[in-house]
N, C-alpha and C positions, 0 to 999 in steps of 0.2 A: 504494500500500500504506500502511495507517495507521502512524503513528509509534509506537514503543514508549512505554509509560507511563514517566514520569520523576517521582520523588517530589518533593514541594515542598522547596525549600531554606529555610534559616533566614531569609534575606532576604525570601522570598515569605511566610513565616509572619508576619514582622513587618509587612509591608504589609497582610496579611489582618487582623491585630489592629487596626491603625490604622483601616482602613476599617470594621471592625465598630464601633469606638468612635464613628465618624461616622454610624452608622445607615444605611450604604449597603446597598442591596439586594444579595442574593446574585448575581443575574444580572449586575449591574453590576460587582461584585467579580470575578466570573469573567472578564468582558470585559477588565477592566483588567490582570488577571494573565495573560491569554492561556490560561486553563484552562476546562475544561468545568464547568458548574454542579454536576454530580454530584461532581466532585473536591472542590469547596469544601464541599459538604454532608458528604461522607465525612470530610474533614479535621476539621471541627468536631465531628462525632459521635465519632470515634475518639480525638481528642486534647483533648477538653474536660476541664478539670480539675475533679474533684469532691473536696470535703473535708468529711467528716461532722462533724469537730470544729470547723471554722471555715467555716460555710456562706458567709460573706461573701467567702471567697477563691475560690469557684468561678468559673470563666470560662475564656476562651481566652487563654492566655499563651504567646507564641511560643517562648521558651526551653524552657519545660516541654513544649510540644508537640513540639519537636525531640528532647528527651530521651526522651519516650514512643515516638516513631517509631524512634529509634535502638535503644531497648531491644527493640522487636519484631523489628527486623532481626537483632540479636545472637542472640535466642532461636531464630531460624530456622537459625542456624549451630551448633546444638547438637552435631552430629557433629564439627565442627572443634574444639570446646572440650573434648570428652570423648574422649580417645584409646581408653579401654577400651570405651566404647559403640561407637565407630567400628569397632574391631577385631571386636567381636561381630557387628555388622551385616555387615561384609565376609565374615566366615566363613560366615554363614548364606546370604548371596547365592551364595557358591561351592558351598554344599551344595544349591542348587536352590530355596531359599525365595524366594517373591515378596515385594516390599516390603509388600504388604497383610498377608501372613502374619507377617512380622517385626514390623510395627507392632502387630498384634493380640496376638502372643505376649508382647511386652514388657510389656503392661498386666496380664497375669495371672501372670507369673513370680513365684515367692516372692522377697521381698527387693527387688523392683523398685518404685521410687517415681516420682512425677511427673518427677523430674529425669532419669529414664531413658526416659520415654515419648516416642514419636515419631509423627508423622503420616507416612503412606506417601508423601505428596508430598515431604516432607523427604528421604526416602531416594532418591526419583527424582531430585530436584534434585542431591543429592550424587553419584549415579551419573553424571549428565551434566555435572557440574562439571569443571573442569580437573584436579583431583586424581583424580576418578573415571575420567575418560578416560585419564589416564596409567596407571592400573592396569587399564584395559580391563574395567571392571566391567559394562558394558552387555551383554557377551556372556553373562553369567549370568542375565539377565532372561528371563522366559518368551518374550517376543517377539524377544529378541536384536537389538534395534535399536541402531545406533551413535548415533543422534540421535533426539530425540523428534519425533513428527509434530505439526504444528500442530493445535490443538484445533478450529479451524474452517477450512474450505476457502475460499480467496479466489478467486472466479471473475472472469474479465475482464468488463468492462461489456457487451461485445457478446454474451455468453453468458447473460445474465440472463433471467428468465422473461418480463419485460414486453417483450422483443424477439422473443418467439416468434410466428411467423406465425399468423394467425387460422385458416387452414385446418387446422392441426394439431388443433384442438378437435373436428373432425369425425371424426378417426381413420379416414379412408377409405383410406389407403395403409399399406403394411407398415411404413414408417419412423415412422408416427405411433402405433404400438401402444405400450402400456406393458408393461414387462417387469420382473420381480422375481426375485432369486436367493435361494433358501432353502437353507441348509446344515444337514444333520442329522448327528448323531454316529453313528447306526446306518445301515449300508448298506441295511437292509431296511425303513427307514422309508417311509411312504407320502408321495409328493411333495405331494399335494393336501391332506393333513391333518397339519399340523405337530404332532409329539409329541416334546417334548424328552426325551432319555434321558441317563442318567449313565454309559452304557457307554463304556469307554475303549479297548477292544481293537479294535473295528471301525473301518474306515476311513470318513471322512465321505461322505455322499451329497449331491450338489448337484442341486437341482431348479430348472429355469427355467420360470417361469409367465408366460404372455403373455395380456393382457386386451385385448379389443376392445370399446370402449365402446358403439357403436351397437347391437350385438346382445347385449351383456352376456354374451359368450362367453369361456370360459377354456380355454387349452390348457396342459397341463403335461407336461414331459418331463424325464427324468433324464440328467444329464451326468456324465462321468467326473471332471471337475474344475471349477474356477471361473474358469479363464482364458477369454479372449475366443473363441479358436478353438473350444474345446469347447462353449461355450454356443451359438455360431452353428450348429455342426453339429447340436446337439440340437434347436434350434428349426427347422432346415431340414427 
C-alpha cells in the first residue's frame, strides 16, 4: 500500500534552495531528497515568492516557503478558528443539510464575506476529524458513514487486469460475460433505456444487463435490489 503524503519540512526546503542555487536538475533534487519529481515541481510552483514592488526579491526562499505552507494549512482549519461559523455548520448538519448545500449557502447569505466561506471538503474533513467524531456528526450526513471511503480502490496485484487469462476475451462461458447494474429512481423505468427522473417517492429499480461479446447480444432483467443474491436470481 502506498505511503501517505508527508509535507516537506523546513530542512528539506533549505536543501531544495541550496540545490537550486547549484543549478541541479529537478530529477536529481528529487532523488537526493527521496521525493517524487512532481512534489518538487509542486513545491516550487506553490511557494515561489513573487514581489511586484521588488522584482529582484522573487525566488524560492525556504523560510518564506515554510510560512506560505503553514498559512495554507491554518486556513484549512477555519472551523476550528471561528466558533460561530463552526456552530452554524453543526446546526445545519443536524437539520439535514449536506456539506455541499452548506458551503453553497454560505456564499450567498446576506452579510457573509470570504472569511465565512467554506469548501465542502473542509466540512467533510471537520466531520471526520477527532472533534467531529466525538460529536458523532457523521450520522447527519446523507450517507451516514462513520468513516470516509477511500477515493480509489486498491486491488491486490494478482487481481489486476494484465493477469486475466486470454480465454476470457472470447466470452465463451457464462463467467466471462460482462454485467452492469443500473439503478433508477422510478420503479416503472425501462431497464434497457436509462431515463433519469427526479421522482423521490418511488422506490428504486435495479436492472442487471448482461452482454455477450461474440454475438453482440444483450439480456436485461429487473431485480428487487442491488445485492448479490438478487442480481444472481434475476440473471438466472
